[in-house]
C-alpha positions in Angstrom: -157.4 -44.6 170.8 -156.8 -43.8 167.2 -157.9 -40.3 167.7 -155.6 -39.9 170.7 -152.5 -41.4 168.9 -152.9 -38.6 166.3 -152.8 -36.0 169.0 -154.4 -32.7 168.9 -155.3 -31.2 165.6 -152.2 -29.8 163.9 -149.8 -32.0 165.9 -147.6 -34.6 164.2 -148.4 -33.1 160.8 -146.3 -30.8 158.7 -148.4 -28.4 156.9 -147.3 -26.5 153.7 -146.8 -23.4 155.7 -144.5 -25.2 158.1 -142.3 -26.8 155.2 -141.5 -23.5 153.5 -138.9 -22.1 156.0 -136.8 -25.3 155.8 -136.7 -25.2 152.0 -136.4 -21.5 151.5 -133.0 -21.4 153.2 -131.0 -23.4 150.5 -132.9 -21.7 147.7 -132.0 -18.3 149.1 -128.4 -19.2 149.4 -128.2 -20.5 145.9 -129.7 -17.3 144.5 -127.3 -15.3 146.6 -124.3 -17.2 145.2 -125.4 -16.4 141.7 -125.8 -12.7 142.6 -122.4 -12.6 144.2 -120.8 -14.4 141.2 -122.4 -11.9 138.8 -121.3 -8.9 140.8 -117.7 -10.3 141.0 -117.7 -10.8 137.2 -118.9 -7.2 136.7 -116.1 -6.0 138.9 -113.5 -8.0 137.1 -114.7 -6.7 133.7 -114.7 -3.2 134.9 -111.3 -3.6 136.4 -110.0 -5.2 133.2 -111.4 -2.5 131.0 -109.9 0.1 133.3 -106.5 -1.6 133.2 -106.5 -1.8 129.4 -107.5 1.8 129.2 -104.6 2.7 131.5 -102.2 0.6 129.4 -103.4 2.2 126.2 -103.2 5.7 127.5 -100.6 8.2 126.4 -98.9 8.1 129.7 -97.4 4.6 129.9 -96.3 4.0 126.3 -96.5 7.4 124.5 -96.4 7.6 120.7 -93.3 9.7 119.9 -93.4 9.8 116.1 -94.6 8.4 112.8 -92.2 6.8 110.3 -93.4 6.9 106.7 -92.1 4.4 104.1 -93.0 4.6 100.4 -92.3 6.9 97.5 -94.9 9.5 97.4 -95.3 11.7 94.3 -99.0 12.6 94.3 -100.2 11.8 97.9 -100.6 15.1 99.7 -98.8 14.8 103.0 -101.1 17.3 104.7 -104.1 15.2 103.8 -102.2 12.1 105.0 -101.5 13.7 108.4 -105.1 14.8 108.7 -106.4 11.3 107.9 -104.3 9.8 110.6 -104.6 12.5 113.3 -107.9 11.3 114.7 -106.4 7.9 115.5 -103.2 9.1 117.1 -104.5 10.5 120.4 -103.6 7.5 122.5 -100.5 5.6 123.4 -98.8 2.8 121.5 -101.1 0.1 122.8 -104.2 2.2 122.2 -103.5 2.6 118.5 -106.0 1.0 116.2 -103.9 -0.3 113.3 -106.9 -1.3 111.1 -108.5 2.1 111.5 -105.3 3.9 110.6 -104.9 1.7 107.5 -108.5 2.3 106.4 -108.2 6.0 106.9 -105.0 6.2 104.8 -106.3 3.9 102.0 -109.4 6.2 101.7 -107.1 8.8 100.2 -107.5 8.7 96.4 -103.8 8.4 95.4 -103.2 5.6 97.9 -103.4 2.0 96.5 -102.4 0.1 99.7 -101.3 1.0 103.2 -100.0 -0.9 106.2 -99.5 0.2 109.8 -97.6 -1.4 112.6 -95.9 -0.6 115.9 -92.2 0.0 116.1 -91.2 -0.1 119.7 -90.7 1.7 121.9 -92.7 4.7 120.5 -93.0 4.8 116.7 -95.8 4.1 114.3 -94.5 2.7 111.1 -96.7 3.5 108.1 -96.1 1.9 104.7 -97.9 3.5 101.7 -98.0 2.3 98.2 -99.2 5.0 95.7 -101.4 4.5 92.8 -99.7 4.3 89.4 -101.9 6.1 87.0 -102.1 4.5 83.6 -104.6 6.8 82.0 -107.6 9.0 82.2 -110.9 7.2 82.6 -113.9 9.1 81.3 -114.3 12.6 82.4 -113.3 12.6 86.1 -111.5 9.4 87.0 -108.1 7.8 86.5 -107.3 4.1 86.0 -104.2 2.5 87.5 -101.9 0.0 85.9 -103.7 -2.6 88.0 -107.1 -1.6 86.5 -108.4 0.2 89.6 -110.4 3.3 89.2 -109.8 6.3 91.5 -110.8 9.9 91.5 -108.1 12.4 92.8 -108.2 16.2 92.8 -108.0 17.6 89.3 -104.9 19.6 90.2 -102.9 16.4 91.0 -103.6 14.6 87.7 -100.4 14.3 85.6 -100.5 15.7 82.0 -100.2 13.5 78.9 -102.1 10.5 80.1 -103.8 8.4 77.5 -107.6 8.5 77.3 -109.2 5.2 78.2 -112.9 4.6 78.1 -115.4 1.8 78.8 -117.9 0.5 81.3 -116.5 0.8 84.8 -116.7 -3.0 85.4 -114.3 -3.4 82.4 -111.6 -1.1 83.7 -109.1 -3.9 84.4 -109.7 -5.4 81.0 -109.2 -2.1 79.2 -106.1 -1.3 81.2 -104.5 -4.7 80.5 -105.4 -4.5 76.7 -103.9 -1.0 76.5 -100.6 -2.1 78.0 -100.3 -5.0 75.6 -101.3 -3.0 72.5 -99.1 0.0 73.4 -96.0 -2.2 73.4 -96.8 -3.7 70.0 -97.6 -0.3 68.4 -94.4 1.2 69.9 -92.4 -1.4 67.9 -93.5 0.0 64.6 -93.2 3.7 65.6 -96.9 4.4 66.4 -97.8 5.9 69.7 -101.1 4.6 71.1 -102.8 7.4 73.1 -106.3 6.1 73.5 -108.4 3.0 73.8 -112.1 2.6 74.2 -114.5 -0.3 74.6 -118.2 0.3 74.0 -121.3 -1.5 75.3 -121.2 -3.8 72.2 -117.7 -5.0 73.1 -116.3 -3.1 70.1 -112.7 -1.6 70.4 -111.4 1.7 69.0 -107.8 2.8 69.2 -106.5 6.3 68.9 -103.0 7.3 67.8 -100.9 10.3 68.9 -101.7 12.2 65.6 -105.4 11.7 66.2 -105.9 8.8 63.8 -108.7 6.3 64.8 -108.4 2.6 64.3 -111.8 0.7 64.3 -111.0 -2.7 65.6 -114.4 -4.1 66.1 -115.3 -7.0 68.5 -114.3 -10.1 66.6 -110.9 -11.5 65.8 -109.3 -8.4 67.2 -105.8 -10.0 67.7 -105.7 -11.1 64.1 -106.8 -7.7 62.9 -104.1 -5.9 64.9 -101.4 -8.3 63.7 -102.5 -7.8 60.1 -102.3 -4.0 60.4 -98.9 -3.9 62.2 -97.5 -6.3 59.6 -98.5 -4.2 56.7 -98.0 -0.8 58.2 -94.2 -0.4 57.5 -95.0 -0.7 53.8 -97.7 1.9 54.0 -95.8 4.5 56.0 -94.2 6.8 53.5 -93.8 9.6 56.0 -95.5 12.1 53.6 -98.9 12.1 55.1 -100.5 10.8 58.2 -103.4 8.5 58.9 -106.9 9.8 59.6 -108.8 6.6 60.0 -108.3 2.9 59.6 -111.1 0.4 59.5 -109.8 -3.0 60.4 -113.1 -4.8 60.4 -112.8 -6.3 57.0 -112.4 -10.1 56.8 -109.2 -10.1 54.7 -107.8 -6.6 54.9 -108.5 -3.0 56.1 -109.4 0.4 54.7 -107.2 3.4 55.2 -108.2 7.1 55.1 -105.3 9.6 54.9 -105.2 12.9 56.7 -104.2 14.8 53.5 -106.5 14.9 50.5 -106.2 11.8 48.4 -108.1 8.7 47.6 -108.8 6.2 50.4 -107.0 3.0 50.0 -108.0 -0.5 50.8 -105.2 -2.9 51.7 -105.4 -6.7 51.5 -103.5 -8.8 53.9 -102.8 -12.5 54.2 -104.3 -14.3 57.1 
C-alpha cells in the first residue's frame, strides 16, 4: 500500500529539472526590466547631449560680437584675438567662459581677465593689464603687485628700474622698492635699482650710478640715518659713487670726483 500511495516512480515528486521552468520566468523578467531601464537611460542621455549640442550650436543663439573692456597699452590685440579664436566657434550657450579666461590670462601682459555672456549675442571680455614696476633680471619684468612675467622684448617700456633677487622674493623686493623710492624722492634722489642677494643683503642704486650698501640688519634705521644726513652732505659740486651704510653708528661715503672718502657719524 505504501508503495502504491507513492505512485509510479517520478509521480508526485518535483525534481530539480521540473522546478526550473517555474522559477526562471520571474528571474528572466527581472533581468529584462534592468536591461530595458538601462537602454532607456542611454537613450535619455543621448537625447540630452544631442539637445544640449543643438542649444549650444551657432544656429540658435549665434555669437555676434565681442566687447572688450579695459585700458590696453601693451597687450597685442592680434594676439588677444588669436587666443580667443579657438573658443568662439559655437553659439552663446556653447561658449566655455573658463577656457576663454584662461587663454587670455596666458598672454604675458594680462594680469587678470573675466568673460561673461551679454545677451542676446555678445561676449563681454574684461582685461586688466600688468603694470610693470621694473625689470627683473635679464628677461623678466616684475609688476607693482610683485608678479613676474616675461613679455616680448619689443613691448618692454624704456626707463624701468632694475630689480634683482630670488624669484620667490619678487613681491618683497617690489614692495620694498616702492616704499624706498618715495622716501628717496623726498630728498631729491632718484632710486633706479634695488637688489636682494641670497644672504638677504640689500643694495640700492641711484640714477647717477651711485651704489648704497644697505646690508641685512637694521635696514630701516640705516636708511633713515642716511636720508636725515644727506641734505647736509649734498653740496651739488660732486656726486656720490658709493655709500656703505653698514656701520653701526654712521656710514662711509665715496665721491665720484677725486677726493678723500668721508665717514659720517649719525645719531641713532
